[in-house]
N, C-alpha and C positions, 0 to 999 in steps of 0.2 A: 528521178521522184522514186521514193522508196515504196513501198507497197507494203502498207498497213492491213489490218486485218480491222472490218467493222464487225461489231458486234449488237445484234440484234433484241432486246426485250421477248421470252414467246408469248408474254401475255398483248403486247402492242400487238404480234402477229396475227395473234387470234382477233384481237377487237378489229381488225382491217376487213373482216367478213360478217362482221354484225352491220344490221344493218341501220341501227342507230347511232355507233360508237364510228361510222367509217370516216367523218371527215376531219373527227378530233384526236382519231387515231393516226390518221396519215400525215397530220399536223405534228403530234408525238414524234414519228417515226422519222421523218425528217430535221425535225430538232436535234432529235439524239446523235442522227448521221450525223450531221453537220458541225455539231460540238465535238465528236469526237476526229473529225478530219480537223477542226481547228486547233487539238491539242495536239495529232500526229505535226501538223505542222511548224506548229513552235518545238516541237522535240528535235524533229531536223535544223530548224535554223539554227536553234541552241547549241545542239549537237550533245544534250542530256535528257534524260528522264528528270518530270518534276523529282524534286530535292535528293539527285546526284549529282555528289561533285567529281568533275575528273578534270585531267589538263586539255581535252579537246571541248569544252563548256565554252560559250562566243557568247555567255550572259547571264541577264536574270529572265525569271518568270514573275514578275511584280504586279500583282494585283489580279490573278488569271481566274476566270471562276466562269460556269455554264452558263450560256446565253440562251434568252428565253424569246423562241419563235413569235413574232407578231404577225 
């Protein structure tokens, strides 16, 4: 498995330390991380970034979108 870098919004990190928005911020942080993992897995599976055309490409990214955590 490839090692990918997860980026985190500084505003979400700041909200984790505020009393009133802690649960909502944690949910948004988890959602962001999971969506990045899904994108990385799709890239690894297809052997190509979105819209990248290469000889090694193994398929298509039909209809991908960020998923909302419920």
